[in-house]
N, C-alpha and C positions, 0 to 999 in steps of 0.2 A: 613717891619712893624712887630712889635712883636705880638705874639698870643693874649695877653690880649687886645691890641689896636684893632686888627682885629675883635675880638669878640664884643667889645664895638661898633665899627663902624657898624657891621652887626646888632646888637641889635637896632640900631637907624634907620634902614631901614623902610620905611613906611609900607610895607606889614607885617613885623614882629611886629611892634608896633600895627597895627590894629588887627592882630590875637591875640596878647597878651592881648589887651584891652577886646576883646570879651571873652576870657577865664577867665580873671580876673573878669569881671562882672558876668558871670555865676557861677563860683566857689565861688566868694565872697558873692553872695546872699545866696547860700546854706550854706556856713560856718557861715554867720551871723545868719541864721535861727537856725542852730545847736547850736552855741555858745551863742547866746543872745535871742533865741526864747522865753524862759520862762520869762525872764525879760521884753521883749516887750509885751508879752501877759498879764502880771501882771501890766503893766503900770509903770514899774520902769524906772530908769534912764539908758540911753544907755551909754555903755563904748566906747567912740569915738576912743580911742587908739586901742582897740582890733578890733573895726569895720574897722578902716583904715588898720590894718595889715591883716584882712581877705581878703582885695582886693589887697594889695601890694605884699604879698607873692606869690599868684598865678601869678601875672603879672611878677614878677622877675623870677620865675621858668620857665614860658612859654617863655619869651623873651630870657633868657639865653640858654635854650635848643634849640630853633630855631636858634639863632645866632651861637651857637657851631656847629650845624648841617650844617649851611650855610658855615661856614669857612672850615669845613672838606670837603664838596663837592667842594669848590673852590680849595682846595689843591689837590684833586684827579684829577680835570680837568686840572691843570697846569703841571702835571707830564707827 
């Protein structure tokens, strides 16, 4: 199995998905507060695209990092 496929498979493991979702929710709420807090407090329109990215980016970073670490650990254990 090639390395990108192995990382993608690892990123889909339930424990990695669950942890990445928790990180995404926590960091996403904070980022939305920082990036759109003024607009929300003033009653302005929410930028849904930026709001989505505030959650998507932390999810991708967390799941990629955990999956990469999992594939490295698997490689060490098979040697």
